[in-house]
C-alpha positions as CSV (number, residue, x, y, z in Angstrom):
1,M,-0.3,0.3,0.0
2,N,1.8,3.3,-1.1
3,V,0.4,6.2,1.1
4,N,0.0,9.1,-1.4
5,H,1.2,11.8,1.2
6,S,4.5,14.3,0.6
7,V,5.6,13.6,4.0
8,H,5.7,10.2,2.8
9,D,7.7,10.5,-0.9
10,Y,11.1,8.8,-0.1
11,R,12.3,10.5,-3.6
12,K,10.9,14.1,-2.9
13,L,13.2,14.2,0.3
14,I,16.1,12.6,-1.4
15,S,15.8,15.4,-4.1
16,H,15.7,17.8,-1.0
17,W,19.1,16.3,0.1
18,R,20.5,16.5,-3.4
19,H,19.9,19.9,-4.0
20,F,21.0,20.7,-0.4
21,T,24.4,19.5,-0.6
22,K,25.4,21.2,-3.8
23,T,25.5,24.1,-1.9
24,N,27.5,23.7,1.0
25,S,30.5,21.1,2.5
26,L,28.0,17.8,2.6
27,R,28.2,15.5,-0.3
28,L,25.5,12.8,-0.9
29,K,26.6,9.0,-1.7
30,E,24.3,5.9,-2.9
31,F,25.5,4.0,0.0
32,S,23.1,0.8,-0.5
33,I,20.4,-0.6,-2.1
34,H,17.3,-1.9,0.1
35,N,14.2,-3.8,-1.3
36,D,15.1,-2.4,-4.3
37,F,15.3,1.2,-3.0
38,P,18.7,3.4,-3.1
39,V,19.5,4.2,0.4
40,Y,21.8,7.2,0.8
41,E,24.4,9.0,3.3
42,I,25.2,12.1,3.8
43,S,28.7,13.1,5.1
44,N,31.5,15.6,5.1
45,G,35.3,15.7,4.4
46,L,36.1,15.9,8.1
47,L,34.6,12.5,8.6
48,D,37.5,10.9,6.7
49,Q,40.1,12.9,9.0
50,G,39.5,10.2,12.0
51,L,38.1,13.4,14.2
52,P,35.1,12.4,16.8
53,S,32.0,12.8,14.3
54,L,28.5,13.2,14.8
55,Y,26.3,10.3,13.5
56,L,22.7,10.6,12.8
57,S,20.0,8.4,11.9
58,A,15.9,8.4,11.1
59,G,13.6,6.6,8.8
60,I,14.6,3.2,10.3
61,H,10.7,2.8,11.0
62,G,8.9,3.8,8.1
63,D,5.6,5.1,9.9
64,E,8.0,7.8,12.0
65,P,7.5,10.4,8.9
66,A,8.6,13.4,11.2
67,P,12.7,12.7,11.8
68,C,13.3,12.7,8.4
69,W,12.0,15.9,7.5
70,A,13.3,17.6,10.9
71,L,16.6,15.5,10.0
72,L,16.6,17.9,6.7
73,K,15.4,21.2,8.0
74,W,18.1,20.7,10.8
75,A,20.7,20.2,8.1
76,K,19.4,22.8,6.2
77,E,18.9,25.4,9.3
78,N,22.9,24.8,10.4
79,A,25.1,24.5,7.2
80,Y,27.5,26.6,8.7
81,A,28.5,23.7,11.6
82,F,29.8,21.5,8.8
83,E,32.8,23.6,8.0
84,K,33.7,22.0,11.7
85,I,31.6,19.0,13.0
86,P,32.7,15.6,10.9
87,V,29.1,14.4,10.1
88,L,27.8,11.2,9.2
89,I,23.6,11.3,8.4
90,F,21.7,8.7,7.4
91,P,18.2,10.4,6.0
92,C,16.1,7.4,5.5
93,L,17.5,3.7,6.6
94,N,14.0,1.9,5.8
95,P,13.2,3.7,2.2
96,W,10.2,1.1,1.4
97,G,8.9,1.7,4.9
98,L,8.6,4.9,4.5
99,L,6.6,4.9,1.1
100,N,4.8,2.3,2.5
101,N,4.1,3.8,6.2
102,S,5.6,0.7,7.9
103,R,7.3,0.2,11.2
104,K,9.1,-2.7,9.2
105,D,10.5,-3.5,5.5
106,R,9.6,-5.0,2.7
107,D,10.7,-8.3,4.1
108,G,8.8,-8.0,7.8
109,N,12.1,-7.0,9.3
110,D,12.2,-4.5,11.6
111,L,15.6,-2.4,11.2
112,N,15.9,-1.5,14.4
113,R,15.9,-4.9,16.1
114,V,18.9,-6.4,14.0
115,W,21.9,-5.1,15.5
116,S,23.4,-7.9,16.6
117,K,24.9,-11.3,15.0
118,K,23.3,-12.1,11.9
119,V,22.3,-9.0,10.4
120,P,21.2,-8.0,6.9
121,P,23.2,-6.7,4.5
122,L,22.1,-3.3,5.1
123,V,22.9,-2.9,9.0
124,R,26.4,-5.0,7.9
125,E,27.7,-2.7,5.6
126,I,26.3,0.2,8.3
127,L,29.1,-1.4,10.3
128,D,31.7,-2.0,8.2
129,R,31.1,1.8,7.0
130,T,31.5,3.2,10.8
131,R,34.0,0.7,11.8
132,N,36.8,3.1,11.7
133,L,35.3,5.9,13.0
134,S,35.2,7.6,15.9
135,F,31.6,9.2,16.5
136,C,31.2,11.8,20.2
137,L,27.8,11.9,19.7
138,S,24.8,9.5,18.1
139,L,21.7,11.0,17.8
140,H,19.0,8.5,16.4
141,L,15.4,9.9,15.3
142,H,12.0,8.4,16.3
143,E,8.5,8.6,17.1
144,D,5.8,6.9,19.2
145,F,2.3,6.9,18.7
146,D,1.1,6.1,22.5
147,A,3.6,9.1,23.7
148,N,1.9,11.8,25.6
149,G,5.0,13.8,25.3
150,I,8.4,13.9,24.1
151,Y,10.9,11.2,25.8
152,L,14.4,9.7,24.9
153,Y,16.1,6.6,25.9
154,E,20.4,7.2,27.0
155,P,21.9,3.8,27.0
156,Y,23.4,3.1,30.7
157,L,26.9,2.6,30.7
158,G,28.1,2.7,34.2
159,G,29.0,5.5,36.3
160,L,27.0,8.8,37.5
161,N,24.2,10.4,35.1
162,D,25.4,13.9,34.0
163,C,22.6,16.8,32.8
164,W,22.7,16.0,29.0
165,A,19.8,13.8,28.7
166,D,17.9,16.8,30.5
167,K,18.9,19.6,28.7
168,I,18.0,18.4,25.6
169,L,14.6,17.1,26.7
170,S,14.2,20.8,28.1
171,A,14.9,22.5,24.8
172,G,12.3,20.2,23.4
173,K,9.9,21.1,25.7
174,E,9.8,24.9,24.5
175,V,7.8,22.7,21.5
176,L,5.8,19.6,23.2
177,P,5.1,18.7,26.6
178,L,7.4,15.9,28.5
179,D,6.1,12.3,28.4
180,T,5.3,12.5,31.9
181,R,4.6,8.2,31.8
182,K,6.4,5.8,34.9
183,K,6.9,3.0,32.0
184,I,7.2,3.7,28.7
185,D,7.8,0.4,26.4
186,G,8.2,-1.9,29.7
187,R,10.7,0.1,30.8
188,K,11.0,2.3,34.0
189,A,11.0,6.3,32.9
190,H,12.0,9.7,34.9
191,K,11.0,12.9,33.7
192,G,11.2,11.7,30.3
193,I,13.9,9.6,30.5
194,I,14.9,6.2,29.8
195,R,18.7,4.5,30.8
196,P,18.3,0.9,29.5
197,R,21.3,-0.9,30.4
198,I,23.3,-2.0,27.0
199,N,23.3,-5.7,28.5
200,N,19.3,-5.9,28.6
201,P,17.8,-5.4,25.1
202,P,14.5,-5.6,24.3
203,S,13.2,-9.0,24.2
204,D,12.5,-8.4,20.1
205,G,15.9,-7.8,19.4
206,Y,18.8,-5.2,19.5
207,P,18.4,-1.5,18.4
208,E,20.7,0.6,16.2
209,A,21.5,2.7,19.6
210,L,22.3,-0.1,22.0
211,Y,25.0,-1.2,19.5
212,F,26.4,2.2,19.1
213,A,26.5,2.7,22.8
214,K,27.9,-0.7,23.5
215,M,30.4,-1.2,20.5
216,R,31.1,2.5,19.9
217,E,30.8,3.7,23.7
218,N,30.1,7.2,22.7
219,R,27.3,9.9,23.9
220,N,24.3,8.3,22.6
221,F,20.5,9.2,22.4
222,T,17.4,8.2,21.0
223,L,14.8,10.9,20.9
224,E,11.2,10.3,20.6
225,T,8.1,12.7,19.8
226,P,4.8,12.0,20.4
227,S,3.0,11.2,16.4
228,E,-0.3,12.1,17.7
229,E,0.8,15.9,17.9
230,S,1.1,18.1,14.7
231,F,3.7,17.4,12.1
232,Q,5.7,20.6,12.1
233,D,5.8,20.5,15.9
234,R,7.2,17.1,15.6
235,I,10.2,18.0,13.4
236,L,10.4,21.1,15.3
237,A,10.8,19.7,18.9
238,H,13.4,17.3,17.1
239,Q,15.1,20.4,15.9
240,C,15.8,21.7,19.3
241,M,16.7,18.6,20.7
242,I,19.5,17.9,18.1
243,D,20.4,21.5,18.4
244,K,21.1,21.3,22.2
245,G,22.6,17.6,21.5
246,V,25.3,18.9,19.2
247,D,25.5,22.5,21.0
248,L,26.6,20.0,24.4
249,A,28.7,17.7,22.3
250,F,30.6,20.1,20.3
251,S,30.1,23.4,22.1
252,N,34.1,23.7,22.1
253,L,34.6,24.1,18.5
């Protein structure tokens, strides 16, 4: 089933990225083919210099379109940052899912639950692509149909927690309220923050974010907005949270 709505128009999304990357230091590259669709990466030359970098991904769940457009809008409004910050962006990891408004891909796989052991070719290519890269921050953009506000995951790596998660959510609260649930997706939540241990993944598989937390050992946040809120507000809330995360990680540049 194709969803005839522009927010699910993958070709339009990539067309915007292609036009945008022609005007700055970013480069758009076809990275892989998945379900007969090209999957793209966006990066800059600084990424090749071995510097601590920024990783951004969206669209791994195709029924969560706002993050894809939020990432594009954020990049357009922060193009100057890519002169200083090494970056790797995956603007939509599940093109078929986006077009068909599906959480899963055409083969019935939830691509956010296959990041260990027998991974599909697309994920294997991402693992290979990032193997020799160093990230100081990775942000994974999502939406939640059950949410009553914004929340985030910050995988727990041990030690004391700092205030980054609170600051990121505070930025998003300028647009949308905080999710007030005590338990989210079966996990304990406190003021919109969930801190899963990296050795305790969801029962249905291993997510992208936990892989990055475990293998890359970087600052890692999964940002969630409530799907029932307006599309533009979800975009803006994501932008605000990305802004704050990037500012915290790269404020010395």
